[in-house]
C-alpha positions as CSV (number, residue, x, y, z in Angstrom):
1,M,121.8,72.5,110.6
2,I,117.8,70.6,110.7
3,I,114.7,73.0,110.3
4,T,111.4,72.1,111.9
5,F,108.3,74.1,111.1
6,A,105.4,72.9,113.8
7,F,102.0,73.9,112.7
8,D,99.9,74.3,115.0
9,V,96.2,71.7,115.1
10,K,93.1,73.8,115.6
11,N,90.4,71.5,116.7
12,H,90.7,68.7,118.7
13,V,92.0,65.2,117.6
14,E,93.1,62.8,120.1
15,V,96.1,60.1,118.7
16,M,97.2,57.4,121.1
17,E,100.8,57.3,119.9
18,G,103.4,59.1,117.7
19,W,107.2,58.7,116.6
20,P,109.2,59.8,113.8
21,I,109.4,59.1,110.6
22,K,111.7,60.0,108.9
23,S,111.9,59.2,104.4
24,E,113.9,61.0,102.1
25,G,115.4,64.4,104.4
26,R,112.8,64.8,106.0
27,I,111.5,63.8,109.7
28,F,107.8,63.7,110.0
29,F,106.1,63.9,113.5
30,L,103.5,64.7,115.8
31,E,103.5,66.9,119.6
32,R,100.5,66.0,121.1
33,E,99.6,66.5,124.9
34,E,98.0,64.0,126.5
35,N,97.2,61.8,123.2
36,V,95.5,65.1,122.0
37,L,97.4,66.6,118.4
38,K,98.9,69.7,119.5
39,R,101.3,70.4,116.8
40,V,101.9,68.7,113.3
41,C,105.8,69.1,112.5
42,L,108.3,68.8,109.3
43,S,112.0,68.9,109.4
44,F,114.8,69.3,107.0
45,F,118.3,67.7,107.7
46,D,121.0,69.0,106.3
47,V,120.2,72.2,105.5
48,G,123.3,75.1,105.3
49,T,124.1,77.2,108.4
50,E,123.4,80.0,105.6
51,H,119.5,80.0,106.3
52,A,119.7,80.3,109.9
53,P,118.7,83.7,111.3
54,R,121.2,86.3,111.9
55,L,121.4,89.1,114.7
56,T,122.6,92.5,113.1
57,P,123.2,95.9,114.3
58,E,120.1,98.3,113.6
59,A,120.7,100.9,111.3
60,N,121.7,104.1,113.7
61,A,121.3,102.7,116.9
62,A,124.3,101.0,118.4
63,S,122.8,99.1,121.0
64,T,120.0,97.9,119.3
65,L,119.9,94.5,117.2
66,Q,117.6,93.5,113.9
67,V,117.0,89.6,112.9
68,Q,117.5,88.8,109.9
69,L,115.0,85.6,109.3
70,S,115.5,83.2,106.1
71,D,113.2,80.4,105.7
72,G,115.1,79.3,102.5
73,G,112.5,78.1,100.7
74,Y,111.7,75.9,102.9
75,A,108.5,76.5,104.2
76,S,106.7,76.4,101.4
77,V,107.8,73.1,101.1
78,A,106.4,72.4,104.2
79,R,103.6,73.9,104.0
80,K,103.2,71.5,100.8
81,E,104.3,68.7,102.5
82,I,101.1,69.2,105.2
83,I,98.5,70.1,103.2
84,K,99.4,66.6,100.6
85,W,99.7,64.7,104.1
86,Q,96.2,66.2,105.2
87,T,94.3,65.4,101.7
88,I,95.1,61.6,102.4
89,V,94.3,61.8,106.0
90,S,90.9,64.0,105.7
91,G,89.0,60.7,104.4
92,L,89.3,58.9,108.2
93,Q,89.9,62.5,109.7
94,V,89.0,66.4,109.6
95,I,92.5,67.8,111.0
96,D,92.5,72.1,110.8
97,V,96.3,73.0,110.2
98,D,97.0,76.2,110.8
99,Y,99.3,77.7,108.0
100,D,99.3,80.6,108.8
101,S,100.9,81.3,111.8
102,Y,104.0,78.7,112.1
103,E,106.5,78.1,114.2
104,M,110.6,77.9,112.8
105,R,113.0,75.8,115.3
106,F,116.9,76.0,114.3
107,Y,119.1,73.1,115.8
108,A,122.3,73.0,115.2
109,E,123.6,69.3,114.3
110,N,127.5,69.3,115.4
111,V,130.0,71.8,117.2
112,D,130.8,73.5,115.0
113,E,127.2,74.3,113.9
114,E,126.4,75.8,117.4
115,P,128.4,79.6,117.2
116,L,126.3,79.8,113.8
117,V,122.3,79.1,114.9
118,P,122.6,82.1,117.6
119,I,118.3,81.9,118.1
120,K,116.7,78.6,118.4
121,S,112.8,79.6,118.0
122,F,111.2,82.0,115.7
123,K,107.5,81.7,116.0
124,S,105.3,83.1,112.7
125,S,102.0,85.3,114.5
126,V,99.0,86.8,112.2
127,S,97.8,87.6,114.9
128,M,100.5,90.4,116.2
129,E,100.6,91.3,112.3
130,L,96.7,92.2,112.7
131,N,97.3,94.5,116.3
132,S,96.3,97.2,116.3
133,A,95.3,98.0,120.5
134,C,92.1,99.1,119.7
135,D,90.2,101.2,122.4
136,F,87.4,99.0,124.0
137,E,85.3,102.8,123.1
138,Q,85.6,102.6,119.8
139,I,84.0,98.8,120.3
140,G,82.2,99.7,122.4
141,R,80.3,102.2,119.7
142,A,80.0,99.9,117.1
143,F,78.1,97.8,118.4
144,C,75.7,100.6,119.3
145,V,75.6,101.3,115.7
146,G,72.1,100.1,114.1
147,P,70.6,98.1,111.0
148,V,74.1,97.3,108.7
149,E,73.0,96.9,104.7
150,D,73.5,92.6,103.7
151,D,76.0,93.9,101.1
152,R,78.2,95.9,103.3
153,I,78.7,93.1,105.7
154,E,79.5,90.0,102.5
155,S,82.1,92.7,100.7
156,T,83.9,93.5,104.2
157,S,84.3,89.5,104.9
158,H,86.5,89.5,101.8
159,F,88.6,92.7,102.9
160,R,89.4,90.8,105.9
161,E,90.0,87.6,104.9
162,G,92.8,89.5,102.8
163,R,94.1,91.7,105.9
164,I,94.7,88.6,107.3
165,A,96.1,86.4,104.1
166,F,98.9,89.5,103.6
167,G,99.5,89.3,107.6
168,A,100.2,85.7,106.9
169,G,102.0,86.5,103.7
170,R,99.9,84.3,101.6
171,Y,100.0,87.9,98.7
172,V,97.9,86.0,96.1
173,D,95.2,85.1,98.2
174,S,95.5,88.5,100.0
175,Y,94.8,90.4,96.6
176,N,92.5,88.1,94.7
177,N,90.0,88.4,98.1
178,M,90.6,92.6,97.9
179,F,89.7,92.8,94.1
180,L,86.4,90.5,95.6
181,F,85.4,93.3,97.8
182,L,85.4,95.5,94.7
183,E,83.5,93.0,92.4
184,A,81.6,92.9,94.9
185,R,80.5,96.6,95.4
186,Y,81.0,97.8,92.6
187,C,80.7,95.0,89.7
188,D,77.4,93.7,89.5
189,G,78.2,90.9,88.6
190,K,80.8,91.5,85.1
191,T,83.5,89.6,84.9
192,K,84.6,90.7,81.6
193,T,88.0,93.3,81.9
194,V,86.2,95.8,79.7
195,Q,83.1,96.0,82.4
196,Q,84.9,95.8,84.9
197,I,86.9,98.3,84.1
198,E,83.6,100.3,83.1
199,K,81.8,99.5,86.7
200,L,84.5,100.6,88.4
201,S,86.2,103.7,86.7
202,K,82.7,105.5,87.6
203,E,82.9,104.7,91.3
204,H,83.6,108.3,92.8
205,V,85.1,107.5,96.2
206,F,87.1,104.5,94.9
207,C,89.2,106.1,92.1
208,E,89.4,108.9,95.1
209,V,91.3,106.7,97.3
210,L,92.6,104.8,94.1
211,E,94.6,108.0,92.7
212,S,95.5,109.4,96.4
213,T,97.0,106.0,97.1
214,A,98.9,105.4,93.9
215,A,100.3,108.8,94.2
216,E,101.2,108.3,97.9
217,F,103.0,104.5,96.8
218,L,105.0,106.1,93.6
219,K,105.7,108.9,96.0
220,Q,107.0,106.4,98.3
221,N,109.1,104.2,95.4
222,G,112.6,103.2,95.4
223,L,113.1,103.8,99.3
224,V,112.9,100.1,100.0
225,A,114.3,98.3,97.0
226,S,112.8,95.2,98.0
227,K,109.2,96.6,98.2
228,K,109.6,98.7,94.9
229,F,105.6,99.6,93.4
230,E,105.6,98.9,89.2
231,L,102.2,98.3,89.3
232,F,101.5,101.1,86.6
233,K,103.6,103.9,86.2
234,P,103.1,107.3,87.3
235,Q,102.3,109.0,83.9
236,D,99.2,106.0,83.5
237,S,95.9,107.6,83.3
238,L,92.9,106.4,85.9
239,C,91.9,104.3,83.6
240,E,94.5,102.7,82.8
241,K,95.6,102.6,86.7
242,I,92.2,100.1,86.6
243,K,93.0,98.3,83.9
244,A,96.1,97.1,86.2
245,L,94.4,96.1,88.4
246,V,91.6,94.1,86.1
247,L,94.1,91.9,85.0
248,L,96.5,90.8,87.2
249,R,93.2,90.0,88.9
250,G,92.6,87.7,85.7
251,K,96.2,87.0,85.9
252,L,95.9,85.2,89.6
253,R,92.5,83.8,89.3
254,H,93.6,81.8,86.8
255,H,96.5,78.6,86.5
256,S,97.7,76.7,83.4
257,L,100.9,74.1,83.9
258,K,101.8,75.0,80.2
259,S,101.3,79.0,80.1
260,P,104.7,81.2,80.3
261,H,102.8,83.8,82.4
262,R,101.7,81.4,85.1
263,W,102.3,82.2,89.0
264,D,104.7,80.5,91.4
265,P,102.2,79.6,94.5
266,N,105.8,79.3,95.9
267,K,107.3,82.6,95.3
268,Q,104.4,84.6,96.7
269,D,106.9,87.9,97.9
270,E,106.3,89.0,93.3
271,Y,103.0,90.0,94.9
272,E,103.7,91.5,98.1
273,S,104.2,95.3,96.7
274,A,100.7,94.7,94.1
275,A,99.0,93.5,97.9
276,R,99.6,96.0,99.9
277,F,98.7,98.6,97.2
278,L,95.1,97.3,96.9
279,G,94.9,96.5,100.7
280,A,95.6,100.1,101.0
281,V,93.1,100.9,98.3
282,V,90.3,99.1,99.8
283,G,91.6,99.5,103.6
284,D,90.8,102.9,103.4
285,I,87.3,102.7,101.5
286,V,86.3,100.4,104.7
287,I,87.8,102.9,107.4
288,R,85.5,105.9,105.7
289,E,82.6,103.9,106.5
290,S,84.1,102.7,110.1
291,L,84.9,106.1,111.1
292,G,81.4,107.3,109.6
293,D,79.6,104.8,112.3
294,I,81.5,104.8,115.0
295,Y,81.8,108.3,115.1
296,A,77.8,109.6,114.4
297,P,76.8,111.9,116.7
298,D,73.9,109.1,118.0
299,V,76.2,106.1,118.6
300,M,78.2,108.5,120.2
301,R,75.7,109.9,122.8
302,K,73.8,106.9,123.1
303,F,77.5,105.4,124.2
304,R,77.7,107.7,126.4
305,Q,74.5,106.9,127.8
306,I,74.9,103.6,129.0
307,S,78.5,104.5,130.2
308,V,77.8,107.3,132.4
309,S,74.3,105.3,133.6
310,S,76.8,102.0,134.5
311,G,79.7,104.1,136.2
312,Y,82.1,103.6,133.8
313,E,83.6,107.3,133.5
314,K,86.8,108.8,133.3
315,K,87.1,112.7,134.4
316,V,89.6,114.7,132.9
317,S,91.2,118.0,134.4
318,L,92.9,120.8,131.5
319,V,94.4,124.0,132.3
320,T,95.3,126.3,129.5
321,Y,97.7,129.4,129.4
322,R,97.8,132.4,127.3
323,L,100.4,135.4,126.5
324,E,97.8,138.1,127.4
325,K,97.4,138.7,131.0
326,A,93.7,137.6,130.6
327,R,91.2,134.7,131.6
328,S,92.1,130.9,130.4
329,L,90.6,128.1,129.9
330,A,90.0,125.1,133.4
331,L,88.3,122.5,131.7
332,D,86.2,119.3,133.7
333,M,85.5,116.6,131.0
334,S,84.4,112.9,131.0
335,Y,84.3,110.7,129.1
336,P,82.4,107.2,129.1
337,T,86.0,104.5,129.6
338,T,87.4,103.6,132.7
339,V,91.2,103.7,131.0
340,V,93.7,106.5,130.9
341,S,94.2,106.1,127.2
342,S,96.6,108.3,124.5
343,Q,93.4,107.7,122.4
344,L,91.7,109.8,125.4
345,C,94.7,112.3,125.9
346,L,93.8,112.5,121.9
347,A,90.5,113.6,122.4
348,T,90.4,115.8,125.3
349,V,93.6,118.1,122.9
350,R,91.0,118.1,120.5
351,N,87.9,119.0,122.7
352,A,90.9,121.2,124.6
353,I,91.1,123.2,121.1
354,E,87.4,123.5,120.1
355,A,86.9,125.0,123.4
356,C,89.1,127.9,122.6
357,E,88.3,128.5,119.2
358,K,84.8,129.1,120.5
359,E,86.2,131.3,123.2
360,G,88.0,133.5,120.9
361,Q,91.2,132.2,122.7
362,L,93.3,130.3,120.3
363,N,95.0,132.9,118.7
364,D,97.2,133.4,121.5
365,T,96.8,129.7,124.1
366,V,100.5,128.5,124.1
367,R,100.6,125.7,126.8
368,F,97.8,122.7,127.8
369,E,97.9,120.9,130.9
370,A,95.9,117.9,131.9
371,T,95.1,115.6,134.5
372,D,93.1,112.9,136.1
373,G,90.4,113.6,137.5
374,Q,90.3,110.7,140.3
375,N,93.7,110.9,141.8
376,G,95.9,114.4,139.4
377,L,98.0,112.3,137.8
378,E,99.9,114.1,134.7
379,L,98.1,112.8,131.3
380,F,100.0,115.0,128.6
381,S,101.0,117.9,128.5
382,L,101.4,120.2,125.0
383,N,104.0,123.2,124.7
384,F,104.6,125.6,122.1
385,D,108.7,126.5,122.5
386,V,110.4,129.6,122.8
387,W,110.0,131.3,119.9
388,V,106.2,132.9,121.0
389,Y,106.9,134.6,123.8
390,T,109.3,136.5,121.5
391,P,107.9,140.1,120.7
392,T,106.2,139.3,117.7
393,R,105.0,135.8,118.8
394,S,106.0,134.4,115.1
395,I,108.6,132.8,112.7
396,K,109.8,134.9,110.1
397,K,112.0,133.1,107.6
398,T,113.4,135.6,104.3
399,V,113.2,132.2,102.1
400,P,109.6,130.8,102.5
401,I,109.1,128.1,104.5
402,K,107.5,125.1,102.1
403,E,106.6,122.3,104.4
404,I,106.1,121.3,108.7
405,R,108.0,118.5,109.4
406,C,105.6,115.8,112.3
407,S,107.6,112.9,114.3
408,F,105.7,110.9,116.4
409,E,106.1,107.8,118.4
410,H,103.9,106.0,118.6
411,Y,103.2,101.7,120.7
412,L,102.7,99.5,118.6
413,S,102.6,95.5,119.6
414,G,104.6,95.6,122.8
415,G,107.3,98.8,121.4
416,I,107.7,102.2,120.7
417,M,108.1,103.0,116.9
418,K,108.5,106.8,115.4
419,N,107.0,108.0,112.2
420,E,107.7,111.2,110.3
421,F,105.7,113.3,107.4
422,T,105.2,116.7,105.8
423,V,102.4,119.1,106.0
424,P,103.0,121.5,103.0
425,F,103.1,125.4,104.2
426,R,104.1,127.8,102.0
427,A,104.9,131.5,103.9
428,N,107.5,133.4,105.2
429,E,105.7,134.1,108.9
430,L,104.4,131.2,111.0
431,T,102.5,131.9,114.0
432,V,100.0,130.6,116.5
433,P,97.2,130.2,115.4
434,D,99.0,129.2,112.3
435,V,100.6,126.1,114.5
436,W,97.2,125.1,115.7
437,K,95.6,124.5,112.1
438,V,98.5,122.5,111.1
439,L,98.8,120.3,114.6
440,S,95.1,119.8,114.2
441,L,95.7,118.9,110.9
442,C,98.8,116.2,111.6
443,F,96.5,114.4,113.7
444,D,93.7,113.8,111.6
445,H,96.0,112.8,109.1
446,I,97.5,110.2,111.3
447,E,94.0,109.1,112.1
448,E,92.8,108.8,109.0
449,R,95.6,106.7,107.8
450,D,95.0,104.7,111.2
451,P,92.1,105.1,113.7
452,T,94.3,103.3,116.5
453,T,97.5,104.4,116.5
454,R,98.8,105.4,120.2
455,I,100.5,108.4,119.6
456,M,103.0,108.5,122.8
457,K,104.6,111.8,121.6
458,L,104.9,114.4,118.5
459,K,106.8,117.2,117.4
460,L,106.5,120.2,114.5
461,F,109.5,121.5,113.3
462,V,110.2,124.0,110.6
463,E,112.6,122.4,107.9
464,G,115.8,122.6,108.2
465,S,116.1,123.2,111.7
466,S,116.1,120.7,114.7
467,R,114.4,122.7,117.3
468,A,110.7,121.4,118.0
469,I,108.1,124.6,117.2
470,V,105.6,122.6,119.4
471,S,105.6,119.2,121.6
472,Y,103.4,117.3,122.7
473,G,103.2,114.3,124.9
474,V,101.3,111.9,127.8
475,G,102.6,111.2,130.9
476,A,103.9,107.9,132.4
477,Q,101.1,106.8,134.0
478,V,99.6,106.8,130.1
479,K,103.1,105.3,129.2
480,N,102.8,102.1,131.6
């Protein structure tokens, strides 16, 4: 089998001709369009078919196939060879090669290999890895924020570089950039291990995020063997956790071929879990700052004024339903957007809950129905299950309830993903106000983890039950 790695060229380079150069089991060639260099390619032949992509049935999904892909280490060799070539040619022509996004091509070398190579091409894309489908309202409000300190701009740049490196599988670069964020923000130019531990241990926000993220990672430890988190132990103190981060930073910033403890740049996966953890810590800090700015009252007010005055507005009608035969709410809402999205639906749910609570109706409100103010099409519905229509209007258990399970589906990169988590709830009885409280907590939890999450469906379950106590789902026009 032949494996080819094709790296895109990002700048304009004219090359008048190009033909394959075969040497030492490899073929180097250029792909051009009208004498403009588009891709630099390197092929390896006589590669075993065990490195070909495999299609295997996905667990618990009879009709779904999962692609199993392994480059067999050839990607690292290809990248190294092209970097060597780039170094030599740089004196004559600067060629900007995109090493983060490359295409892998697979060719059978004979008839016997044909059935063993079911996939002919696979494109690695960092741009898709970083896609979170952010709404324009969030992006637009960010432009309305006032002055931002230069220190924040500079340090956040390290976070962005770290995220890009992580998406490309450059975990050492990712870890180093994430630590540079901490170093720039909190260490005041101090570089020694003891000094950095002392500085970082005094930063309240960092310490809080570090402890909560560590608890989450250690809780999930062992669920996926290949991503086992072993940077520190559950019983380690805060200072010991910080020390582990600092020591790994020191190891990954220095390199000596004579050291038996050196790290191998061709074995980046060894540092995936550490880079993922530190990225989660830094990401939490950055998200808190972004949310604080984007959702600041003055910023929201300014963006709304601009939106309405320019005619970019979406109107929503929402009706509430109560258990009591009393006045319910019919709400007409306006939002600074032109697109019906899941984020708009979620904002409407939050506003409706707030309005019901203000009117003293939340204790017996059990249903929301929202429609597009222009065309009358359904935007979303939120319904409590039949338990609310029983005489007690509650769920009673002889054994105390310990937790509520939240199951939700969300849109991501062209597909629907499903996730679950639990919310602690310790009581023998679950009432309507309790459900509204837990539901709000779930929405908050999802938004805090990723503010761009597009929730399409959400259901809550009492532990041990397969029937939802409340269900939320967006309409067809939102999905499309």
